[in-house]
C-alpha positions in Angstrom: 16.3 -4.3 -5.6 13.5 -2.4 -3.9 12.5 0.5 -6.0 10.2 3.5 -4.2 8.8 6.7 -4.8 11.7 8.5 -3.2 14.3 7.1 -6.0 12.0 7.9 -8.7 11.9 11.4 -7.6 15.6 11.4 -7.0 15.8 9.9 -11.2 13.7 13.2 -12.0 15.7 15.6 -10.3 18.4 14.6 -12.7 16.8 15.0 -16.0 15.4 18.0 -17.6 11.8 17.3 -18.0 9.3 14.3 -18.0 7.8 12.7 -21.6 3.9 13.8 -20.5 1.1 12.4 -22.4 -1.2 14.8 -23.5 -4.5 13.1 -23.4 -5.6 9.5 -21.8 -6.3 8.2 -25.4 -2.4 7.7 -25.7 -2.4 5.3 -23.0 -6.1 3.9 -23.9 -4.8 0.2 -24.7 -2.9 -1.3 -21.4 -1.2 -3.8 -23.2 0.5 -1.9 -26.5 4.3 -2.5 -25.1 3.9 -6.3 -24.0 2.6 -9.6 -25.3 -0.7 -10.4 -23.4 0.4 -14.1 -24.0 3.9 -13.8 -22.3 2.0 -11.8 -19.3 -0.7 -14.3 -18.8 1.8 -17.2 -18.5 4.5 -15.6 -16.0 4.2 -17.8 -13.3 5.6 -15.0 -10.7 2.2 -12.6 -11.8 -0.3 -12.9 -8.8 -3.7 -14.6 -9.5 -6.0 -12.8 -6.8 -4.5 -9.1 -6.3 -5.4 -6.5 -8.6 -2.5 -5.0 -10.9 -3.1 -3.3 -14.3 -2.8 -5.6 -17.2 0.7 -4.6 -18.2 3.6 -1.8 -17.0 3.9 -0.1 -13.9 2.2 0.5 -10.9 2.7 1.9 -7.8 0.6 4.2 -5.1 -3.3 3.2 -4.8 -5.2 6.6 -5.2 -8.6 7.5 -4.4 -10.6 4.4 -3.6 -13.9 5.3 -3.1 -17.2 3.0 -2.7 -19.7 5.0 -5.3 -22.9 4.3 -7.3 -22.8 0.7 -5.9 -19.2 -0.3 -7.0 -15.9 0.3 -5.9 -13.5 2.5 -7.8 -9.7 2.1 -7.2 -7.4 4.7 -9.4 -3.4 3.8 -9.1 -0.1 5.6 -10.1 0.7 4.2 -13.4 3.1 4.3 -16.4 1.1 3.7 -19.4 4.7 3.0 -21.8 7.4 0.9 -19.7 7.5 -1.5 -16.0 9.5 1.2 -14.7 8.7 4.4 -12.8 7.7 7.4 -14.7 5.4 9.8 -16.7 2.7 9.1 -13.9 -1.2 8.8 -14.7 -4.0 7.6 -12.9 -5.1 4.1 -13.9 -8.5 3.0 -13.0 -10.5 0.1 -12.2 -13.8 -0.9 -11.0 -15.3 -3.9 -8.6 -18.6 -4.9 -7.1 -16.9 -6.7 -4.2 -13.4 -5.7 -3.4 -12.0 -8.6 -5.2 -13.3 -9.2 -8.9 -11.9 -6.4 -10.8 -12.2 -5.1 -14.4 -9.7 -2.2 -16.2 -11.3 1.1 -17.3 -9.5 3.8 -19.3 -6.9 5.9 -17.8 -8.6 8.6 -15.6 -5.8 11.5 -15.6 -3.0 12.0 -17.6 -0.4 14.8 -17.3 -1.4 18.2 -19.3 1.2 20.1 -21.6 1.3 23.5 -19.7 -0.5 22.6 -16.5 0.3 22.1 -12.9 0.8 18.6 -13.5 2.5 18.4 -16.9 5.3 16.3 -15.4 3.2 14.2 -13.6 -0.3 13.4 -11.9 0.8 12.3 -8.4 -1.0 10.8 -5.6 -4.4 11.8 -4.1 -8.0 11.2 -3.2 -11.7 10.8 -4.1 -14.4 12.0 -2.3 -18.0 13.2 -2.9 -19.1 16.8 -3.4 -22.5 17.6 -3.7 -23.5 14.5 -5.5 -20.2 14.6 -7.9 -17.0 12.6 -7.4 -13.9 15.0 -7.0 -10.5 14.1 -7.1 -7.6 16.3 -5.1 -4.2 15.3 -6.3 -0.9 16.5 -6.8 0.4 17.9 -10.0 4.2 18.2 -11.0 6.1 20.3 -13.1 9.7 21.5 -13.4 10.1 25.1 -12.5 12.7 27.6 -11.4 14.6 26.5 -8.2 13.0 29.3 -5.9 9.4 28.2 -7.0 10.3 24.5 -6.3 9.2 22.1 -3.1 11.6 19.4 -4.8 15.3 20.6 -5.2 18.7 19.1 -5.5 20.9 22.1 -6.7 20.8 21.5 -10.3 16.9 20.5 -11.1 13.8 21.9 -9.5 10.0 20.7 -9.1 7.0 21.9 -7.9 4.3 20.3 -6.3 0.6 21.7 -6.3 -2.7 20.3 -5.2 -4.9 20.0 -8.2 -8.6 19.1 -8.8 -10.4 17.1 -11.2 -14.3 16.5 -11.1 -16.3 13.6 -12.5 -18.1 14.1 -15.7 -20.2 10.8 -15.5 -21.5 8.3 -12.8 -19.2 5.7 -14.3 -16.4 8.0 -13.4 -14.9 7.5 -17.0 -14.2 11.2 -17.9 -12.6 14.0 -16.0 -12.7 17.8 -16.0 -9.8 19.4 -14.3 -9.6 23.1 -12.7 -7.1 24.8 -14.7 -5.4 26.1 -11.7 -4.1 24.3 -8.5 -6.2 24.5 -5.7 -3.4 25.1 -3.4 -0.9 26.8 -5.2 2.0 26.5 -2.5 3.3 25.8 0.7 2.8 28.3 3.5 5.2 31.1 3.1 6.4 30.6 6.5 7.8 27.3 6.4 10.7 25.9 4.5 9.7 22.7 3.3 11.0 19.6 1.2 7.6 18.1 -0.2 4.6 18.9 -0.5 2.1 16.5 -1.7 -0.4 13.6 -1.5 -3.7 15.2 0.1 -6.4 13.3 1.7 -9.3 15.5 2.6 -12.3 14.9 4.4 -15.5 16.6 5.5 -16.0 17.6 9.4 -18.9 19.8 10.3 -19.0 22.7 7.8 -15.7 22.5 6.7 -13.4 20.4 4.1 -10.1 19.4 5.7 -6.7 17.8 4.1 -3.9 16.7 5.2 -0.7 17.1 3.4 2.6 15.2 3.8 6.1 17.3 3.8 9.1 17.7 5.7 10.3 21.2 7.4 13.7 22.4 7.8 14.8 21.7 11.7 11.6 19.3 12.4 11.9 16.6 9.6 8.8 14.7 8.5 5.5 16.5 8.7 2.1 16.5 8.1 0.4 19.8 7.2 -3.5 20.8 8.2 -5.7 23.1 5.6 -9.1 23.8 5.2 -11.8 25.0 2.9 -15.4 25.5 2.7 -15.6 24.1 -1.1 -12.5 22.1 -1.8 -11.6 25.3 -4.1 -10.0 27.5 -1.5 -7.8 26.2 1.3 -6.0 28.1 4.5 -3.5 26.4 6.3 -4.4 25.5 9.8 -1.6 24.3 11.3 1.2 21.5 11.4 -0.8 18.4 12.9 2.0 16.2 13.2 5.6 16.0 12.8 8.8 14.0 13.6 10.5 14.5 17.0 13.1 16.8 16.5 16.3 17.4 18.9 19.7 18.3 18.4 20.6 14.8 16.7 18.2 15.5 14.0 20.7 17.7 11.9 17.6 17.7 9.3 18.4 18.3 5.6 15.8 20.4 3.9 16.8 18.7 0.9 16.8 15.1 2.1 14.0 13.2 0.7 14.1 10.9 3.5 12.5 13.3 5.7 9.4 13.8 3.8 6.1 12.1 5.6 4.4 11.4 2.8 0.8 9.6 1.9 -0.8 11.1 5.0 -4.2 9.5 5.9 -6.0 10.8 9.2 -9.7 9.4 9.9 -11.8 8.6 12.8 -12.0 5.0 14.0 -13.2 3.0 17.3 -13.7 6.4 18.9 -10.3 7.7 18.4 -8.6 9.2 15.4 -5.8 7.4 13.5 -2.9 9.2 11.5 -1.2 7.3 8.9 2.0 8.3 7.0 4.8 6.6 5.1 8.8 7.5 5.2 12.2 5.6 4.3 10.5 2.6 3.1 8.0 2.0 5.8 4.5 3.0 6.5 3.9 3.8 10.7 0.4 4.6 12.0 -0.7 6.6 15.3 -3.4 6.5 17.2 -5.2 8.8 19.8 -7.4 11.7 20.6 -8.4 15.0 18.2 -9.3 18.1 19.8 -12.4 19.3 17.1 -12.1 22.6 18.4 -8.5 23.2 18.3 -7.8 20.8 15.4 -4.8 19.2 17.5 -3.9 15.5 17.2 -2.8 13.8 20.4 -1.3 10.5 19.8 -1.5 7.7 22.5 -0.2 4.4 20.6 2.2 3.7 17.6 3.6 1.4 15.3 4.3 -0.2 12.0 1.7 -1.1 9.6 3.8 -3.6 8.0 7.2 -4.9 8.1 8.0 -5.8 4.3 7.6 -4.6 0.6 4.1 -2.5 1.9 3.9 1.3 1.1 2.1 4.5 0.4 -1.1 2.8 1.9 -4.3 4.7 1.3 -8.1 4.1 3.2 -11.7 4.3 2.2 -14.9 3.4 3.7 -16.7 0.1 2.2 -20.3 -0.2 1.4 -20.9 -0.8 5.4 -18.6 2.0 6.8 -15.5 -0.5 7.5 -12.6 1.6 7.3 -10.1 -0.2 4.7 -6.8 -0.1 3.7 -4.8 -0.7 0.5 -1.4 -0.8 0.2 1.3 -0.5 -2.9 3.2 -4.0 -2.9 7.0 -3.3 -4.5 8.8 -5.3 -6.2 12.6 -5.9 -4.9 13.7 -6.8 -8.4 16.3 -4.9 -10.9 14.9 -2.7 -13.3 16.4 -4.9 -16.1 14.1 -8.0 -14.7 10.7 -5.4 -14.3 11.5 -4.6 -18.3 11.8 -8.1 -19.1 8.5 -8.8 -17.1 6.3 -6.3 -18.5 4.8 -5.7 -15.3 5.9 -4.1 -11.8 3.7 -4.1 -8.7 0.5 -5.0 -7.5 -2.0 -3.5 -4.8 -2.4 -5.3 -1.4 -5.7 -7.3 -0.1 -8.1 -5.3 1.3 -7.4 -5.4 5.1 -10.4 -3.9 7.5 -8.9 -2.0 10.5 -10.1 -1.8 13.9 -8.7 -0.6 16.9 -8.6 -2.8 20.3 -9.6 -1.7 23.7 -5.8 0.1 24.2 -6.4 1.8 20.8 -3.8 -0.9 18.6 -4.3 -1.1 15.3 -5.8 -4.3 14.5 -5.5 -5.5 10.4 -7.9 -8.6 8.9 -8.1 -9.3 5.3 -11.5 -8.1 4.2 -14.3 -11.1 4.8 -15.1 -10.6 0.9 -11.6 -12.5 0.2 -13.0 -15.6 1.2 -15.2 -16.0 -1.4 -12.1 -17.3 -3.4 -11.2 -20.2 -1.5 -11.2 -23.8 -3.0 -10.1 -26.7 -2.0 -9.3 -27.0 2.1 -6.9 -29.1 3.8 -7.2 -29.6 7.6 -4.0 -30.9 9.3 -5.2 -34.1 11.8 -3.1 -33.3 14.6 -2.4 -36.2 17.0 -0.1 -37.4 19.4 2.2 -39.3 16.6 5.0 -36.5 16.1 5.8 -38.7 12.8 2.4 -38.8 11.5 1.6 -35.0 12.2 4.8 -34.1 10.2 3.9 -36.7 7.3 0.7 -34.6 7.1 1.9 -31.5 7.0 4.8 -32.3 4.5 2.0 -33.9 2.2 0.3 -30.0 2.5 1.3 -27.7 0.0 -0.5 -24.2 -1.8 -0.3 -25.7 -5.5 0.9 -22.9 -8.2 1.6 -20.8 -5.0 -1.6 -19.9 -4.9 -3.5 -20.0 -1.8 -3.9 -19.3 2.0 -2.8 -20.8 4.9 -3.9 -20.3 8.8 -1.7 -22.1 11.5 -2.7 -21.6 15.2 -0.2 -22.4 17.9 0.2 -22.7 21.5 2.6 -20.8 24.0 3.6 -23.5 26.3 7.0 -22.5 26.8 8.6 -24.4 23.9 10.2 -22.5 21.1 9.6 -23.2 17.3 9.8 -22.3 13.5 7.4 -22.4 10.9 9.3 -22.1 7.3 7.3 -21.0 3.6 9.5 -22.5 1.0 9.5 -23.8 -2.7 9.7 -27.4 -3.9 13.6 -27.3 -4.4 15.6 -29.4 -1.8 17.5 -27.9 0.6 16.5 -24.2 -1.1 16.6 -21.4 1.6 12.8 -20.8 2.8 10.9 -17.8 1.3 9.9 -16.8 4.6 10.8 -17.9 8.3 8.9 -17.2 11.7 10.2 -17.9 15.0 8.7 -18.1 18.5 10.9 -18.2 21.6 9.2 -18.3 24.9 11.9 -16.6 26.4 11.2 -13.7 24.5 7.4 -13.9 24.7 6.8 -10.2 23.6 7.9 -10.6 20.2 8.1 -12.8 17.1 11.2 -13.1 14.9 10.6 -13.0 11.2 13.5 -13.8 8.8 16.1 -13.2 11.9 14.5 -9.5 12.7 12.8 -9.5 15.7 9.2 -7.7 15.6 7.7 -6.7 18.9 4.0 -8.5 19.1 1.7 -7.3 22.6 -0.2 -10.3 23.3 -2.7 -11.3 26.1 -1.0 -13.5 29.0 -3.2 -16.6 28.0 -3.5 -15.4 24.1 -2.2 -18.4 21.6 -0.3 -17.2 18.4 -2.1 -16.7 14.9 -0.2 -16.9 11.4 -2.3 -16.2 8.6 -1.1 -16.1 5.3 -1.9 -15.4 1.9 0.3 -16.5 -0.8 0.1 -15.5 -4.6 2.6 -15.8 -7.4 5.5 -14.0 -5.9 4.2 -12.4 -2.9 3.1 -13.5 0.8 0.9 -11.1 2.8 1.2 -12.6 6.4 -0.5 -11.6 9.2 0.6 -12.7 13.0 -2.5 -12.5 15.7 -3.7 -9.7 13.5 -1.4 -6.8 14.9 1.9 -7.5 12.9 1.8 -7.8 9.1 4.7 -8.4 6.5 4.7 -8.4 3.0 7.2 -10.4 1.7 8.0 -11.0 -2.2 9.8 -14.2 -3.4 10.4 -14.9 -7.4 10.5 -18.7 -8.1 12.3 -19.7 -11.0 11.2 -21.3 -14.0 8.5 -20.9 -16.3 5.7 -23.0 -14.5 4.0 -22.1 -10.9 5.5 -24.2 -8.5 4.1 -25.0 -5.1 4.7 -23.7 -1.9 5.4 -26.1 0.9 5.4 -25.8 4.9 8.1 -26.7 7.3 7.6 -27.1 11.2 10.5 -26.8 13.3 9.9 -27.9 17.0 7.4 -30.6 18.7 4.1 -30.4 16.4 2.6 -30.6 20.3 2.6 -27.0 20.0 0.4 -26.8 16.6 -3.6 -26.1 17.6 -4.6 -26.2 14.2 -3.5 -25.6 11.0 -5.8 -25.3 7.5 -4.8 -24.4 4.0 -7.3 -23.3 0.7 -6.8 -23.1 -2.7 -7.3 -19.8 -4.2 -9.2 -19.4 -7.2 -7.9 -16.8 -9.8 -9.9 -13.3 -10.2 -9.1 -13.2 -14.1 -9.2 -16.5 -16.7 -5.7 -15.0 -17.6 -3.6 -13.3 -15.2 -4.3 -10.0 -16.3 -7.1 -8.9 -13.6 -9.7 -8.2 -16.2 
């Protein structure tokens, strides 16, 4: 069962209030609710992905390179492995790969605009200080709400906190919201996830929303000082029409977690809705601040949602996503942890403005034992070699390159159990050269006439992050049975003559005990 932000919002609407922690001190121990030993021995827990030591996490928030370190914040429930009681978890890294847990950065303030949750947001630097803009949530009368179901109501406002120290360990909140309400002329459902940037003399921010008779939308605001904001206009929205039948209270009609940034001589808009994250690239008229998209696509076809971007120390655009669970709430409670952060993906645009994604090169430092398939003309020998290759403990990387010679083939990733269903299936059919099939679902793939296929996999405990020619991404969850980590195996269906190369690497853990510290 996939659990997403939207289902959680519905659960909030079904309760009178949330249990809000009064101070970060009450959430200072990440392991109070579960035994560290049980977590460390869980074979389904990742070894080289970032996640808190215990409990629930979802959206990555406010990633920033600051004073020689990378800081990552996350939506986090310090009390359980299910969604609720939203705080901001905090961790720090020198290399985008190895992380150290830090104290919780933000907790709900009783009586404040975030009394029922510190929701998603962004970190920026203003006059030498790191500032967080985030969405605060509290229960209010229906007339004041931005989320409502006729029985319960919540108001989302945009809040601000300023770092008190260079390590970003303590924060001072601005008491009142910096954006207290959506534009009065718009009937909105959803008003959240600010993502500000500096452009000329102005700060701008996008906000995720949904608008009656238009559907999902991204709102644009501007400010001189990050405190006083004015609405500019709707930057982007879903194409409406007679068939839209927009329900102003339908949470599926919100474009949430928007990001807008310059990249490769164009601008890119990212947003998430209905269980998927989408991208558009195009041109920004900086005088009118209007966006004209030219290309569009899906960021990831699997369990990947609510991504957040940042610039690394070299100025590259890095994107992180929430890798969702597909287990039941009962299974999550039993495990004591839920969710992880995707590997850092570097974004670029090709000459046509299409998005290209590659896992950041810093992850390569985790590579250990390499295996390379020595492909020859002996079909049986090739298959024996491939059958002998595996990723021990489901912890490693694999790279396969295949020729498009006019013959179909499939590549399966599976566990050690005989005749068990594959965890991931890929198929290429030359009769449909403009697509790749992932688990029986055709996915568009634009390739050059002479371009071969490249399949890149990162396998970690219970997740596979896969990239096809750096243009299609799919994050797949799988949950091996048993109390020890099994191995992942590869199976090729078709002639191995189509394989140009195949290599695997074991990956080192970023923690001695799977607790990412």
